[in-house]
C-alpha positions as CSV (number, residue, x, y, z in Angstrom):
1,M,-20.3,103.8,-19.0
2,R,-23.4,101.6,-18.9
3,Y,-24.0,99.2,-21.8
4,E,-27.4,98.1,-22.9
5,F,-26.2,94.7,-24.2
6,D,-23.6,92.2,-23.1
7,Y,-21.2,89.6,-24.4
8,G,-23.0,86.7,-26.0
9,D,-26.2,88.6,-26.5
10,S,-28.1,87.9,-29.8
11,L,-28.9,91.2,-31.5
12,R,-30.6,92.5,-34.6
13,I,-29.2,95.4,-36.7
14,T,-31.9,97.9,-37.5
15,R,-30.2,99.6,-40.5
16,N,-28.1,98.6,-43.4
17,V,-24.4,99.0,-42.6
18,R,-22.0,99.9,-45.4
19,N,-18.2,100.0,-45.5
20,D,-17.0,103.5,-44.4
21,G,-13.6,102.6,-45.7
22,T,-12.5,100.7,-42.4
23,Y,-13.5,97.2,-43.4
24,P,-10.7,95.5,-45.3
25,N,-11.0,94.1,-48.9
26,M,-14.2,95.7,-49.7
27,D,-15.0,98.9,-51.5
28,V,-16.3,102.1,-49.7
29,G,-20.1,102.0,-49.7
30,E,-20.3,98.3,-50.2
31,L,-23.1,96.7,-48.1
32,L,-21.6,94.8,-45.0
33,V,-24.8,93.8,-43.2
34,R,-28.4,94.0,-44.3
35,R,-30.9,95.4,-41.8
36,G,-32.8,92.8,-39.9
37,S,-29.7,90.5,-39.7
38,V,-29.1,88.7,-36.4
39,G,-25.6,88.4,-34.8
40,T,-23.8,87.8,-31.5
41,V,-21.8,90.4,-29.4
42,I,-18.2,89.3,-29.1
43,E,-16.7,92.6,-28.0
44,I,-17.7,95.9,-26.4
45,G,-15.9,99.2,-26.6
46,T,-16.4,102.9,-27.0
47,F,-15.7,105.6,-29.7
48,L,-14.7,109.2,-28.6
49,Q,-15.6,108.1,-25.0
50,D,-19.4,108.7,-25.5
51,Q,-20.6,106.1,-28.1
52,V,-20.8,102.4,-27.2
53,I,-19.6,100.3,-30.1
54,Y,-20.3,96.5,-30.2
55,S,-18.4,94.1,-32.3
56,V,-21.1,91.8,-33.6
57,H,-20.4,88.5,-35.3
58,F,-23.1,87.9,-38.0
59,L,-22.6,84.1,-38.4
60,D,-24.6,83.5,-41.6
61,I,-22.3,85.8,-43.5
62,D,-19.4,85.2,-41.3
63,R,-18.6,88.9,-40.8
64,I,-17.7,90.9,-37.7
65,V,-18.9,94.4,-37.8
66,G,-18.7,97.3,-35.3
67,C,-22.2,98.6,-34.6
68,R,-23.4,101.6,-32.5
69,E,-25.8,100.9,-29.7
70,E,-28.6,102.8,-31.3
71,E,-28.4,100.5,-34.4
72,L,-29.2,97.4,-32.4
73,I,-32.0,95.7,-30.7
74,A,-32.4,92.4,-28.9
75,A,-32.9,89.6,-31.4
76,D,-36.2,88.6,-29.8
77,A,-37.6,92.1,-29.7
78,P,-40.5,92.8,-32.0
79,W,-39.3,93.7,-35.5
80,N,-41.1,95.3,-38.4
81,P,-39.0,95.1,-41.5
82,S,-39.1,98.1,-43.9
83,R,-38.5,98.6,-47.5
84,F,-36.5,101.7,-47.1
85,E,-34.3,103.4,-44.5
86,A,-33.1,106.8,-43.4
87,R,-31.2,108.8,-46.1
88,E,-32.6,106.6,-48.8
89,K,-34.2,108.4,-52.0
90,V,-37.8,107.3,-52.7
91,C,-40.5,108.2,-55.2
92,A,-44.0,109.3,-54.4
93,G,-46.2,106.4,-55.4
94,R,-49.2,108.8,-55.6
95,S,-49.8,112.5,-55.3
96,F,-49.7,114.0,-51.8
97,A,-51.7,117.1,-50.8
98,L,-52.0,119.4,-47.8
99,A,-55.1,121.6,-47.3
100,G,-56.3,120.5,-50.8
101,E,-53.0,121.6,-52.6
102,V,-50.9,119.0,-54.2
103,V,-47.4,119.4,-52.6
104,A,-45.7,116.2,-54.0
105,P,-47.0,115.0,-57.3
106,L,-46.9,111.3,-58.3
107,G,-43.2,110.5,-58.9
108,T,-41.7,113.3,-56.9
109,V,-38.3,112.3,-55.4
110,G,-37.9,112.6,-51.7
111,E,-35.5,111.5,-49.0
112,V,-36.4,109.3,-46.1
113,L,-35.6,111.2,-42.8
114,K,-36.9,108.6,-40.3
115,V,-38.5,105.1,-40.3
116,L,-41.5,104.8,-37.9
117,R,-42.0,101.0,-37.4
118,D,-44.6,101.1,-34.7
119,L,-47.4,103.2,-35.9
120,P,-51.0,101.7,-36.5
121,G,-51.3,100.5,-40.1
122,G,-47.6,99.4,-40.4
123,V,-44.3,101.1,-41.3
124,H,-44.5,104.8,-42.1
125,Y,-41.7,107.3,-43.0
126,H,-41.0,110.9,-42.5
127,V,-40.0,111.9,-46.0
128,H,-38.5,115.2,-47.1
129,F,-40.1,116.2,-50.4
130,P,-39.0,119.7,-51.8
131,G,-40.5,122.2,-49.4
132,H,-42.3,119.7,-47.1
133,V,-41.8,116.9,-44.7
134,L,-44.6,114.4,-44.7
135,C,-45.5,111.2,-42.8
136,I,-46.0,108.7,-45.6
137,P,-47.2,105.0,-45.2
138,E,-44.8,102.5,-46.9
139,A,-47.3,101.4,-49.5
140,S,-47.4,104.9,-50.9
141,L,-43.7,105.0,-51.7
142,E,-41.6,103.5,-54.5
143,P,-37.9,102.9,-54.9
144,L,-36.2,105.2,-57.4
145,P,-36.1,103.6,-60.9
146,G,-33.0,101.4,-61.3
147,A,-32.4,101.3,-57.5
148,P,-31.2,97.9,-56.2
149,A,-34.0,96.0,-54.4
């Protein structure tokens, strides 16, 4: 199996990582590492013989976390931070229309399906609103009321 990264490489995590129950002394769902954090590869392995897993030491929080290859980029690679991530619930910050018909009024709750970091104009998201998937710029979305920042 070919690995994209090697021991000692400095990497950035591209999504929040939460405890799935395998990290000791922390509750399930508790945030382990915030997206954008940088760590160093200390071990390389596989899961189910087809997924590369890197043990990454995030020195500033002194935590070693297993990360899938698709969750990591080189620390010096371009990085556009985002307010939201996949599977996160968001609110429409304005009304959205298709062919002149409002399909997601202001305040409609949707779910982020994908983060698009490299589009002109900044970060955009594929958001599933009831009955529609729309490509929405970051400035047009709001967090759910009461959601942690």
